[in-house]
PDB file as gemmi writes it, atoms N, CA and C in Angstrom:
CRYST1    1.000    1.000    1.000  90.00  90.00  90.00 P 1                      
ATOM      1  N   MET A   1       1.032  -0.669   0.521  1.00  0.00           N  
ATOM      2  CA  MET A   1      -0.144   0.041   0.261  1.00  0.00           C  
ATOM      3  C   MET A   1       1.246   1.162   0.053  1.00  0.00           C  
ATOM      4  N   LYS A   2       0.682   2.458  -0.751  1.00  0.00           N  
ATOM      5  CA  LYS A   2       1.694   3.202  -1.378  1.00  0.00           C  
ATOM      6  C   LYS A   2       0.694   4.168  -0.482  1.00  0.00           C  
ATOM      7  N   ALA A   3       1.399   4.759   0.981  1.00  0.00           N  
ATOM      8  CA  ALA A   3       0.763   6.244   1.461  1.00  0.00           C  
ATOM      9  C   ALA A   3       1.851   8.017   0.740  1.00  0.00           C  
ATOM     10  N   ARG A   4       0.677   9.270   0.740  1.00  0.00           N  
ATOM     11  CA  ARG A   4       0.878   9.730   0.214  1.00  0.00           C  
ATOM     12  C   ARG A   4       1.433  10.719   1.532  1.00  0.00           C  
ATOM     13  N   VAL A   5       2.018  11.675   2.349  1.00  0.00           N  
ATOM     14  CA  VAL A   5       1.664  12.448   3.325  1.00  0.00           C  
ATOM     15  C   VAL A   5       2.138  13.626   3.141  1.00  0.00           C  
ATOM     16  N   PHE A   6       1.619  15.064   3.063  1.00  0.00           N  
ATOM     17  CA  PHE A   6       2.451  15.876   2.703  1.00  0.00           C  
ATOM     18  C   PHE A   6       1.800  17.244   4.160  1.00  0.00           C  
ATOM     19  N   ILE A   7       2.789  17.862   4.262  1.00  0.00           N  
ATOM     20  CA  ILE A   7       2.907  17.756   6.060  1.00  0.00           C  
ATOM     21  C   ILE A   7       2.691  20.361   5.409  1.00  0.00           C  
ATOM     22  N   THR A   8       2.483  20.960   6.266  1.00  0.00           N  
ATOM     23  CA  THR A   8       2.064  22.109   6.272  1.00  0.00           C  
ATOM     24  C   THR A   8       2.518  22.700   6.908  1.00  0.00           C  
ATOM     25  N   LEU A   9       2.970  24.328   7.273  1.00  0.00           N  
ATOM     26  CA  LEU A   9       3.036  24.942   8.568  1.00  0.00           C  
ATOM     27  C   LEU A   9       1.885  25.686   8.350  1.00  0.00           C  
ATOM     28  N   LYS A  10       1.237  25.469   9.601  1.00  0.00           N  
ATOM     29  CA  LYS A  10       0.307  25.670  10.927  1.00  0.00           C  
ATOM     30  C   LYS A  10      -0.438  27.416  10.142  1.00  0.00           C  
ATOM     31  N   ARG A  11      -1.469  27.769   9.486  1.00  0.00           N  
ATOM     32  CA  ARG A  11      -1.822  28.982   9.460  1.00  0.00           C  
ATOM     33  C   ARG A  11      -1.160  29.537  10.506  1.00  0.00           C  
ATOM     34  N   GLY A  12      -1.284  31.323  10.302  1.00  0.00           N  
ATOM     35  CA  GLY A  12      -0.944  31.958  11.369  1.00  0.00           C  
ATOM     36  C   GLY A  12       0.669  31.631  11.932  1.00  0.00           C  
ATOM     37  N   ILE A  13       1.990  31.198  11.041  1.00  0.00           N  
ATOM     38  CA  ILE A  13       3.418  30.619  11.628  1.00  0.00           C  
ATOM     39  C   ILE A  13       3.524  31.253  10.438  1.00  0.00           C  
ATOM     40  N   LEU A  14       4.581  31.726  10.960  1.00  0.00           N  
ATOM     41  CA  LEU A  14       5.565  32.504   9.917  1.00  0.00           C  
ATOM     42  C   LEU A  14       6.222  31.615   8.937  1.00  0.00           C  
ATOM     43  N   ASP A  15       6.607  31.540   7.415  1.00  0.00           N  
ATOM     44  CA  ASP A  15       7.060  31.200   6.658  1.00  0.00           C  
ATOM     45  C   ASP A  15       7.833  31.770   6.100  1.00  0.00           C  
ATOM     46  N   PRO A  16       8.849  30.933   6.184  1.00  0.00           N  
ATOM     47  CA  PRO A  16      10.042  32.419   5.318  1.00  0.00           C  
ATOM     48  C   PRO A  16      10.378  32.203   4.084  1.00  0.00           C  
ATOM     49  N   GLN A  17      10.214  30.964   4.105  1.00  0.00           N  
ATOM     50  CA  GLN A  17      10.584  30.042   3.040  1.00  0.00           C  
ATOM     51  C   GLN A  17       9.848  30.229   1.183  1.00  0.00           C  
ATOM     52  N   GLY A  18       8.032  30.523   1.872  1.00  0.00           N  
ATOM     53  CA  GLY A  18       6.691  31.167   1.103  1.00  0.00           C  
ATOM     54  C   GLY A  18       7.175  32.633   0.609  1.00  0.00           C  
ATOM     55  N   GLN A  19       7.847  33.352   1.644  1.00  0.00           N  
ATOM     56  CA  GLN A  19       7.647  34.168   1.641  1.00  0.00           C  
ATOM     57  C   GLN A  19       8.769  34.790   0.418  1.00  0.00           C  
ATOM     58  N   ALA A  20      10.261  33.953   1.138  1.00  0.00           N  
ATOM     59  CA  ALA A  20      11.279  33.903  -0.196  1.00  0.00           C  
ATOM     60  C   ALA A  20      10.369  33.792  -2.211  1.00  0.00           C  
ATOM     61  N   VAL A  21       9.734  32.330  -2.275  1.00  0.00           N  
ATOM     62  CA  VAL A  21       9.122  31.957  -3.377  1.00  0.00           C  
ATOM     63  C   VAL A  21       8.200  33.840  -3.575  1.00  0.00           C  
ATOM     64  N   LEU A  22       7.488  33.566  -2.935  1.00  0.00           N  
ATOM     65  CA  LEU A  22       6.296  35.312  -3.494  1.00  0.00           C  
ATOM     66  C   LEU A  22       7.333  36.323  -4.132  1.00  0.00           C  
ATOM     67  N   HIS A  23       8.755  36.503  -3.321  1.00  0.00           N  
ATOM     68  CA  HIS A  23       8.764  37.926  -3.805  1.00  0.00           C  
ATOM     69  C   HIS A  23       9.646  37.414  -5.074  1.00  0.00           C  
ATOM     70  N   ALA A  24      11.093  36.221  -5.222  1.00  0.00           N  
ATOM     71  CA  ALA A  24      10.855  35.681  -6.263  1.00  0.00           C  
ATOM     72  C   ALA A  24      10.105  35.728  -7.947  1.00  0.00           C  
ATOM     73  N   ILE A  25       8.934  35.773  -7.889  1.00  0.00           N  
ATOM     74  CA  ILE A  25       7.331  35.168  -8.361  1.00  0.00           C  
ATOM     75  C   ILE A  25       7.542  36.634  -8.826  1.00  0.00           C  
ATOM     76  N   GLU A  26       7.764  37.721  -7.512  1.00  0.00           N  
ATOM     77  CA  GLU A  26       7.194  39.376  -7.763  1.00  0.00           C  
ATOM     78  C   GLU A  26       8.448  40.027  -8.783  1.00  0.00           C  
ATOM     79  N   ALA A  27       9.833  39.093  -9.211  1.00  0.00           N  
ATOM     80  CA  ALA A  27      10.946  39.800  -9.092  1.00  0.00           C  
ATOM     81  C   ALA A  27      10.612  39.497 -10.899  1.00  0.00           C  
ATOM     82  N   LEU A  28      10.274  38.451 -10.829  1.00  0.00           N  
ATOM     83  CA  LEU A  28      10.546  38.117 -12.068  1.00  0.00           C  
ATOM     84  C   LEU A  28       9.183  38.940 -13.222  1.00  0.00           C  
ATOM     85  N   GLY A  29       8.161  39.642 -12.162  1.00  0.00           N  
ATOM     86  CA  GLY A  29       7.249  40.581 -13.276  1.00  0.00           C  
ATOM     87  C   GLY A  29       6.143  39.806 -13.240  1.00  0.00           C  
ATOM     88  N   GLN A  30       5.337  38.428 -12.338  1.00  0.00           N  
ATOM     89  CA  GLN A  30       4.531  37.383 -12.101  1.00  0.00           C  
ATOM     90  C   GLN A  30       3.402  38.458 -11.291  1.00  0.00           C  
ATOM     91  N   THR A  31       2.327  38.679 -11.599  1.00  0.00           N  
ATOM     92  CA  THR A  31       1.303  38.480 -10.969  1.00  0.00           C  
ATOM     93  C   THR A  31       0.373  38.229 -10.509  1.00  0.00           C  
ATOM     94  N   GLY A  32      -0.817  38.577  -9.943  1.00  0.00           N  
ATOM     95  CA  GLY A  32      -1.865  36.842  -9.772  1.00  0.00           C  
ATOM     96  C   GLY A  32      -1.439  36.265  -8.535  1.00  0.00           C  
ATOM     97  N   VAL A  33      -0.384  36.100  -7.828  1.00  0.00           N  
ATOM     98  CA  VAL A  33      -0.075  35.309  -6.831  1.00  0.00           C  
ATOM     99  C   VAL A  33      -0.476  35.477  -5.361  1.00  0.00           C  
ATOM    100  N   LYS A  34      -1.236  35.659  -4.774  1.00  0.00           N  
ATOM    101  CA  LYS A  34      -1.022  36.622  -3.650  1.00  0.00           C  
ATOM    102  C   LYS A  34       0.301  36.306  -2.611  1.00  0.00           C  
ATOM    103  N   GLU A  35       0.267  34.752  -1.894  1.00  0.00           N  
ATOM    104  CA  GLU A  35       0.580  33.555  -0.745  1.00  0.00           C  
ATOM    105  C   GLU A  35       1.445  32.667  -1.422  1.00  0.00           C  
ATOM    106  N   ALA A  36       2.302  31.975  -0.624  1.00  0.00           N  
ATOM    107  CA  ALA A  36       2.398  31.197  -1.427  1.00  0.00           C  
ATOM    108  C   ALA A  36       3.221  30.570  -0.267  1.00  0.00           C  
ATOM    109  N   ARG A  37       3.430  29.245  -0.145  1.00  0.00           N  
ATOM    110  CA  ARG A  37       3.777  28.176   1.491  1.00  0.00           C  
ATOM    111  C   ARG A  37       4.545  27.172   0.902  1.00  0.00           C  
ATOM    112  N   ILE A  38       5.157  27.039   1.645  1.00  0.00           N  
ATOM    113  CA  ILE A  38       6.339  25.631   1.327  1.00  0.00           C  
ATOM    114  C   ILE A  38       5.954  24.524   2.564  1.00  0.00           C  
ATOM    115  N   GLY A  39       5.942  22.899   2.021  1.00  0.00           N  
ATOM    116  CA  GLY A  39       5.541  22.647   3.058  1.00  0.00           C  
ATOM    117  C   GLY A  39       6.484  20.784   2.648  1.00  0.00           C  
ATOM    118  N   LYS A  40       6.256  19.703   2.991  1.00  0.00           N  
ATOM    119  CA  LYS A  40       7.175  18.913   2.604  1.00  0.00           C  
ATOM    120  C   LYS A  40       5.708  17.324   2.213  1.00  0.00           C  
ATOM    121  N   PHE A  41       6.691  16.607   0.964  1.00  0.00           N  
ATOM    122  CA  PHE A  41       5.981  15.810   0.600  1.00  0.00           C  
ATOM    123  C   PHE A  41       5.869  14.497   0.708  1.00  0.00           C  
ATOM    124  N   ILE A  42       5.632  12.969   1.099  1.00  0.00           N  
ATOM    125  CA  ILE A  42       6.549  12.448   1.722  1.00  0.00           C  
ATOM    126  C   ILE A  42       6.070  11.416   1.072  1.00  0.00           C  
ATOM    127  N   GLU A  43       6.783  10.503   0.391  1.00  0.00           N  
ATOM    128  CA  GLU A  43       6.412   9.235  -0.097  1.00  0.00           C  
ATOM    129  C   GLU A  43       6.538   7.846   0.678  1.00  0.00           C  
ATOM    130  N   LEU A  44       5.711   7.121   0.600  1.00  0.00           N  
ATOM    131  CA  LEU A  44       5.913   5.502   1.235  1.00  0.00           C  
ATOM    132  C   LEU A  44       5.487   4.328   1.292  1.00  0.00           C  
ATOM    133  N   GLU A  45       5.879   3.553   1.136  1.00  0.00           N  
ATOM    134  CA  GLU A  45       5.451   2.103   0.578  1.00  0.00           C  
ATOM    135  C   GLU A  45       4.878   1.292   2.138  1.00  0.00           C  
ATOM    136  N   LEU A  46       3.762   1.222   2.429  1.00  0.00           N  
ATOM    137  CA  LEU A  46       3.545   0.070   3.496  1.00  0.00           C  
ATOM    138  C   LEU A  46       3.454  -1.648   2.879  1.00  0.00           C  
ATOM    139  N   THR A  47       4.310  -1.894   3.702  1.00  0.00           N  
ATOM    140  CA  THR A  47       4.298  -3.454   3.700  1.00  0.00           C  
ATOM    141  C   THR A  47       2.226  -3.856   3.914  1.00  0.00           C  
ATOM    142  N   THR A  48       1.704  -3.682   4.656  1.00  0.00           N  
ATOM    143  CA  THR A  48       0.694  -3.949   5.493  1.00  0.00           C  
ATOM    144  C   THR A  48      -0.559  -3.408   4.082  1.00  0.00           C  
ATOM    145  N   THR A  49      -1.510  -4.254   4.167  1.00  0.00           N  
ATOM    146  CA  THR A  49      -2.605  -4.228   2.804  1.00  0.00           C  
ATOM    147  C   THR A  49      -4.189  -4.062   4.110  1.00  0.00           C  
ATOM    148  N   ASP A  50      -3.621  -3.653   5.409  1.00  0.00           N  
ATOM    149  CA  ASP A  50      -4.796  -3.387   6.591  1.00  0.00           C  
ATOM    150  C   ASP A  50      -5.346  -1.597   6.711  1.00  0.00           C  
ATOM    151  N   ARG A  51      -6.294  -1.665   5.888  1.00  0.00           N  
ATOM    152  CA  ARG A  51      -6.555  -0.112   6.053  1.00  0.00           C  
ATOM    153  C   ARG A  51      -6.224   0.162   7.568  1.00  0.00           C  
ATOM    154  N   PRO A  52      -6.761   0.191   8.154  1.00  0.00           N  
ATOM    155  CA  PRO A  52      -7.534   0.763   8.942  1.00  0.00           C  
ATOM    156  C   PRO A  52      -5.452   0.642  10.572  1.00  0.00           C  
ATOM    157  N   ALA A  53      -5.143  -0.518   9.779  1.00  0.00           N  
ATOM    158  CA  ALA A  53      -3.998  -0.975  10.682  1.00  0.00           C  
ATOM    159  C   ALA A  53      -2.782   0.210  10.034  1.00  0.00           C  
ATOM    160  N   ALA A  54      -3.266   0.978   9.013  1.00  0.00           N  
ATOM    161  CA  ALA A  54      -1.980   1.994   7.757  1.00  0.00           C  
ATOM    162  C   ALA A  54      -2.287   3.538   8.458  1.00  0.00           C  
ATOM    163  N   GLU A  55      -3.604   3.245   8.509  1.00  0.00           N  
ATOM    164  CA  GLU A  55      -4.210   4.853   8.663  1.00  0.00           C  
ATOM    165  C   GLU A  55      -3.592   5.023  10.610  1.00  0.00           C  
ATOM    166  N   THR A  56      -3.291   3.762  11.268  1.00  0.00           N  
ATOM    167  CA  THR A  56      -2.731   4.533  12.330  1.00  0.00           C  
ATOM    168  C   THR A  56      -0.828   4.081  12.903  1.00  0.00           C  
ATOM    169  N   GLN A  57      -0.578   3.771  11.692  1.00  0.00           N  
ATOM    170  CA  GLN A  57       0.397   3.723  11.388  1.00  0.00           C  
ATOM    171  C   GLN A  57       1.303   5.607  10.933  1.00  0.00           C  
ATOM    172  N   LEU A  58       0.387   5.365  10.146  1.00  0.00           N  
ATOM    173  CA  LEU A  58       1.085   6.707   9.571  1.00  0.00           C  
ATOM    174  C   LEU A  58       0.921   7.522  10.159  1.00  0.00           C  
ATOM    175  N   LYS A  59      -0.479   8.274  10.621  1.00  0.00           N  
ATOM    176  CA  LYS A  59      -0.476   8.907  12.878  1.00  0.00           C  
ATOM    177  C   LYS A  59       0.432   9.027  12.694  1.00  0.00           C  
ATOM    178  N   MET A  60       0.820   7.425  13.548  1.00  0.00           N  
ATOM    179  CA  MET A  60       2.086   7.145  14.628  1.00  0.00           C  
ATOM    180  C   MET A  60       3.208   7.713  14.423  1.00  0.00           C  
ATOM    181  N   LEU A  61       3.455   7.380  13.120  1.00  0.00           N  
ATOM    182  CA  LEU A  61       4.983   8.303  12.132  1.00  0.00           C  
ATOM    183  C   LEU A  61       4.668   9.868  11.648  1.00  0.00           C  
ATOM    184  N   CYS A  62       3.506  10.425  11.747  1.00  0.00           N  
ATOM    185  CA  CYS A  62       3.544  11.821  11.260  1.00  0.00           C  
ATOM    186  C   CYS A  62       3.671  12.482  13.092  1.00  0.00           C  
ATOM    187  N   GLU A  63       2.583  11.713  13.667  1.00  0.00           N  
ATOM    188  CA  GLU A  63       2.619  12.175  15.085  1.00  0.00           C  
ATOM    189  C   GLU A  63       4.073  12.574  15.910  1.00  0.00           C  
ATOM    190  N   THR A  64       4.791  11.687  15.586  1.00  0.00           N  
ATOM    191  CA  THR A  64       6.686  11.401  16.002  1.00  0.00           C  
ATOM    192  C   THR A  64       7.788  11.445  15.409  1.00  0.00           C  
ATOM    193  N   LEU A  65       7.522  12.003  14.457  1.00  0.00           N  
ATOM    194  CA  LEU A  65       7.961  11.917  13.549  1.00  0.00           C  
ATOM    195  C   LEU A  65       8.504  12.678  12.454  1.00  0.00           C  
ATOM    196  N   LEU A  66       7.309  12.569  11.050  1.00  0.00           N  
ATOM    197  CA  LEU A  66       7.582  13.889  10.162  1.00  0.00           C  
ATOM    198  C   LEU A  66       6.672  14.526  10.573  1.00  0.00           C  
ATOM    199  N   ALA A  67       6.637  14.785  10.914  1.00  0.00           N  
ATOM    200  CA  ALA A  67       6.032  16.472  11.304  1.00  0.00           C  
ATOM    201  C   ALA A  67       5.955  17.159  12.997  1.00  0.00           C  
ATOM    202  N   ASN A  68       6.431  18.336  12.840  1.00  0.00           N  
ATOM    203  CA  ASN A  68       6.441  19.007  13.914  1.00  0.00           C  
ATOM    204  C   ASN A  68       5.029  19.503  14.145  1.00  0.00           C  
ATOM    205  N   THR A  69       4.271  18.979  14.707  1.00  0.00           N  
ATOM    206  CA  THR A  69       3.094  19.171  15.566  1.00  0.00           C  
ATOM    207  C   THR A  69       2.690  19.752  16.179  1.00  0.00           C  
ATOM    208  N   VAL A  70       3.511  20.922  16.230  1.00  0.00           N  
ATOM    209  CA  VAL A  70       3.336  22.159  17.477  1.00  0.00           C  
ATOM    210  C   VAL A  70       3.029  23.539  16.192  1.00  0.00           C  
ATOM    211  N   ILE A  71       3.771  23.410  15.208  1.00  0.00           N  
ATOM    212  CA  ILE A  71       3.609  24.283  14.392  1.00  0.00           C  
ATOM    213  C   ILE A  71       2.812  23.582  12.555  1.00  0.00           C  
ATOM    214  N   GLU A  72       3.272  22.488  13.069  1.00  0.00           N  
ATOM    215  CA  GLU A  72       3.365  22.312  11.521  1.00  0.00           C  
ATOM    216  C   GLU A  72       1.248  20.822  11.992  1.00  0.00           C  
ATOM    217  N   GLU A  73       1.135  20.783  10.389  1.00  0.00           N  
ATOM    218  CA  GLU A  73      -0.128  19.979  10.469  1.00  0.00           C  
ATOM    219  C   GLU A  73      -0.048  18.864   9.291  1.00  0.00           C  
ATOM    220  N   TYR A  74      -1.036  17.959   8.856  1.00  0.00           N  
ATOM    221  CA  TYR A  74      -0.365  17.169   7.985  1.00  0.00           C  
ATOM    222  C   TYR A  74      -1.496  16.348   7.597  1.00  0.00           C  
ATOM    223  N   ARG A  75      -1.676  14.957   6.867  1.00  0.00           N  
ATOM    224  CA  ARG A  75      -2.772  15.034   6.703  1.00  0.00           C  
ATOM    225  C   ARG A  75      -2.486  13.873   5.528  1.00  0.00           C  
ATOM    226  N   PHE A  76      -2.835  12.711   4.786  1.00  0.00           N  
ATOM    227  CA  PHE A  76      -1.920  11.371   4.007  1.00  0.00           C  
ATOM    228  C   PHE A  76      -3.223  10.792   3.631  1.00  0.00           C  
ATOM    229  N   GLU A  77      -2.566  10.419   2.279  1.00  0.00           N  
ATOM    230  CA  GLU A  77      -4.155   9.934   1.188  1.00  0.00           C  
ATOM    231  C   GLU A  77      -3.020   7.980   1.325  1.00  0.00           C  
ATOM    232  N   LEU A  78      -3.619   7.204   1.014  1.00  0.00           N  
ATOM    233  CA  LEU A  78      -3.587   5.593   1.261  1.00  0.00           C  
ATOM    234  C   LEU A  78      -4.084   5.601  -0.341  1.00  0.00           C  
ATOM    235  N   GLN A  79      -3.150   4.489  -0.957  1.00  0.00           N  
ATOM    236  CA  GLN A  79      -3.467   3.878  -2.644  1.00  0.00           C  
ATOM    237  C   GLN A  79      -3.029   2.253  -2.166  1.00  0.00           C  
ATOM    238  N   ASP A  80      -4.134   1.899  -2.871  1.00  0.00           N  
ATOM    239  CA  ASP A  80      -3.850   0.755  -2.537  1.00  0.00           C  
ATOM    240  C   ASP A  80      -3.302  -0.217  -3.672  1.00  0.00           C  
TER     241      ASP A  80                                                      
END                                                                             
C-alpha cells in the first residue's frame, strides 16, 4: 500500500521560504499570486494491506517523526 503524506505549516506560522518564493515570483514580474507556502511531501510504501492499520501507523509516524505538530499540520492519502 502506498501512502502520500503532506505536511504544511499551520496558518499563522511565519513561512520565510514561502515569502522568499513569493518575492521571487514578483521579481520575475509575475502578478496574480497572493501567497506562497512551502511544505513537505513524503511517499511511503507500506507492507500492510489493512487500511485501518495503515492509518494508525501513519498517524503515529506523522505525530512522532515526520511532522512537528506544534507548528505543522499533516494529512495523508492511501492508495491500494
